[in-house]
N, C-alpha and C positions, 0 to 999 in steps of 0.2 A: 596772633591773638586768637584765642579759642572762639568758635562759633557759639552763639547763644543756644541753649537747649531748646529743642522742639517741644512746645507744651503738649502737643497731641501725643507724641511718643512718651513723654514723661508721665502723662496721666493714664496711659494704657497699661494694663497688666501684661505680664509676659505671655499669658495664655492668649490674650486678644491679639497681640503682635504675631504670635505663632499661627493663630487661626487665620489671620489675614493673608499670610504667605503659604498656607497649607494648600494641598491639591484641591481642585474644585470638588471632587467627590467627598472629601473630608469636610470642606467648608459648608457644603449643603446638607450634610448628614445631621439627623436629629440629635445624635449624641454630641457632636461638636457644638451645635448651637446651645445645647443645654449647659455644657461646660462653660461656654463663654458668658452666657447671660446670668448664670447663677454665681459667677465669680468664684467657683470652687476650685479653680486650678491656679491658685496663687502660690508663688514661691517655688521651692524645689519640688514640693509634692505635686503641684500643678503641672510642672514640666514633665515629670515622670509619668503622670497620668495621661498627658497628651501623647507622649512617646508610645505608651502602651496602646492608645487608641489608633495611632497611625500604623503600628505594627499589626494590629488586628483588624484593619479595614477590611470589610467583607468582600469576598470574590464570588461572583455568581457561580453556581454549580455548573451551569452550562458552559461558561467560559473556561472553567478549570478542567472539566472532564470532556468537553466537546460533546460526544455522544449523540450528535445530530440535533441537539436542542438549541443550537445557536451558531452563528457564523463566527468562527475564530480567526481565520486568516483575513487580513485586510485586503480590500479590493485595490486593484491597480488603477491608479488614476491618470497614468501617463500614456495610455494606449498600448502598454506592453502586453496586457492580457489579450487584446484584440489581435495583435500580431501573432502571438503564440497560438491562439485559437485558429487563425487562418493557416498557420504552418501545420497544425495537427490535421486539419481537413485536407490540406494538400498531401500530407503523409498518408492519409487514408486512401485518397485517390491513387497515389503512386503504388501503395501496397497492393491494392486490388488489381490494378492494371499490370504491374510488373510480375506479380507472383501467380495471378490467376489467368489473365487473358492474353498478354503479349507472348510471343514465341521466343523472345530474346534471352530470357533467363535460362539457366541450366535446366534440363529436363523438359517434359511436355507440359503445355498449358492445359487448363482444365477441359477445354473443348476438344483436345486431342490426346487425352490421357490413355495410356496403354493398358492392356489387360494385366501385364506384369506388375505395373504400379498399383492397380486395384487389388491384386492378390496380396501384394506386400502390405498394403494398408489394412486389409482385413486381418492378415496374420498378426500385425502389430497390435491391432485392437483386441484380438483374442488373448494376446500375451500381456494385456494391461496389468501394470504394476507387478509383473512377473509371477502372478498368482499360479497359473497353470504350469509354467516351467519349473517353479519351485516344488509344486505338488508332485509333478512327474519325477523330479530328482529324488524326492522322498519316498518314491514307490507308490504314490497315489495316482491312479490313472482314471479319474472321473472324466477327463477329456484330454486328448493328446494335444500338446501345444505345437504349433508350427515351428519348425527349426529355421530361424532366420539368423542373419549375422548379428552377433551380440552388439556390435557398434550401432547398428540400426535400432535395435531394441533399447539400448541404453539412451540414445539421443531422444527417441520417441517418449519414453517414460520420464525422462528428466524434465522435458518441457511440459508434459501433462501434469506431473506432480507440482511443478512450480505454478502452473495455471490454477490448480485446485486451491492452493494456499492463498490466492488473491481474494477468495470469497469473503473471509472475515474482514479483510482490509477494505473491500468495497462496501460491505454492510456497516462499517463503522466510519465511513468517510463523512466528514462534516458537510460536504457539498453534494451529497448524493440526492438531496431533494430537488436539485436543479435538473436532474434526469427524470423526466415525467413518465418514462416507461417502467417496465417491471425489471428490477435488478435480478430477480430469479431467472427470468428468461435470458437476460443479457449474459449472466455468468454461465448459464447452461450452454448457450451458443459459443461462449468463449472457450469452454472445454473442448469444443470441436474445431473451432476456427480461430482460436487465440486472438491475435491483435486485430483481426478483422472487426471485432466488436469492442475491444478495449480502447483502441484509438479514438473512435467516436465518443465514447464515454469521457475520455480525458478532455476532449474538446467541449462537450456539452457542459461539463462541470465548471467551465470557465464563464458560462453565461451570467448575465446580471442576476442577482438574487431577486426573488419575489418579495412583495411587502411582508408576507409571512415567511420568515427565513427558517422556520422549523421544518426539518425533513419529515416526511410522512412516517407513520409507525412501520416498523419492520414486519415483513411477512413471517410466517412460521419457519420457513427455510432460513431466512436471514437471522432470526432469533436463535435458531439451532446452531447456525454457523458461528455466531458470536459467542454463545455459551460454550461451544466445543472448539474454540480457537486453539487451545493448547493441544488438543487431540489432532486437529488438522495440521498444526505445525509439526507434531511428532511424526505423524504418518508421512506427510509430504517431505519433510527433511530426511527421514529414513529411506524413502524411495529414491530421492535424489542421490544420496550416498550409494545406495545399492546400484543405481543406474551407472554410476562411474565405475564401480567395482566390476559390475557385470560386463560393461563394455571392454574392460581391459583383461578380465580373467574368465568371464562366463563361457560355458560350453567348451571347456578346455579339451574335452575328448572328442569334439566334433570336427577337428582339423581346421580351425580358423586362424591358426598361427599364433605367434608371440605378440608382444606389445607393439614392436616395430611394424610388423605386418598388418596389424589391426589399425595402426595409425595411418598407414598408407591407404588402407581401404577407406577409412573415414574421410580422407581428403578427396579421393575419387568419388565417394558416395555423395558428399555434399555438393560437388560441382558437376554432378551428372544426373541427380535425381531432384525433381522440383520440390518434393515434400521435405527432404533433408535440407535443401537450400532455404526453404521458407522457415524451417526451425532455426536456422542460423540467424535470420533476421528477427525471429521471435525472442531469442536470447538477448540480442542487442537492445531491442525495444523494452523488454522486461527490465533490463539493467538500468534503463532510464526511468521508467514509470514507477518502479519499486521505491527508490529513495524519494521521488517526487511525492507520491501518495503518503508514505510514512512521515515525511517532513511536514506535510499539511495536517497530519492527524497525530502528531507526537503527544498532544495533550491527552490522548486516550491511554497512553502507557502509564504504568505505575510511576509515582513521583521519584522513587529512589532508583528507577531503572531508565528514566527518560534520557539521561545523558549517554548511557551505554547504547541505547537503541539509536540515538542520533548519530553515533559514531559508526556503528556497524550497518546502518541502513544502506550504505553504498556497496556492501559486499553482496553479490548476487546470491539469492536463496537464503544465505545466512542472515541477512538483515531482516527478511520477512519472517523467518522462523523466530528471531529474537522479538520482533513486534508481537507476534501471536502469543508467545510465552509470557510476555510482560504486559499484555493487555489488562487494563484494570477491570475487575469484575463489576458489573452493574447491579444496582439494587433492584 
């Protein structure tokens, strides 16, 4: 036997029924209330009007673009964030102790650094981004570049170029406001000491947000880095590629051997020199922090490129170059 019809449902228009079960944001919107109270959404025409309203429900610009004007990522409510933050601070302590102070890692600790290591570090800095080696190869001798093993030069410039490309990513991080210091200073020190400063930033950005969740305005350096993100990606990506090529084929006339001999040198270099050993850890940590930061800020990428960036973000260097090239231009 059929149940008697519900008089409430029978008397309600299709629009009122739909509005009752619509999302809260739609039920409370002025447009939805106007449609329900005026009774203008009757019949098929009303249903299509409601569908259009649902499809066009407004999305705040800050939530869509990120851009540091609103918190996009949801906060962890199960204590995972606190555990992760504690792990990062532990990683920072281990990084400093193991790579700088304790004598157990390969090479010399910072308090017993040899003169040969200092000379190599100065030479690598002079050959920054292969500027002087390439000029010398072209016959321009404004300054003579120190002749170092191409594997050492390639490893050094690869890590430094990757570090440089983190600047636009940090300055577009939606959680950068939780770091109360200067991002300019932090990134500047990161260029010299890499993860010594990036690990603490990754921990601090997990702090609870302030009442005002909007990050502070960017500095002039930060604005320039964001506007020139594509240039940073092009230069950094090109230097990373050149570093690999240089390590395998650079200084071919200087007697550094073929690829097999260079690879053997690289293995002995990494496990005998503290600087090279630290770079190995930097590559590992950057491979973790790159997809983490890009994933938290994927809303900054262009809509039609967000899916591509989400896939390649796990590829070292390549994912960061893709993020910088696909970064949405700000008004």
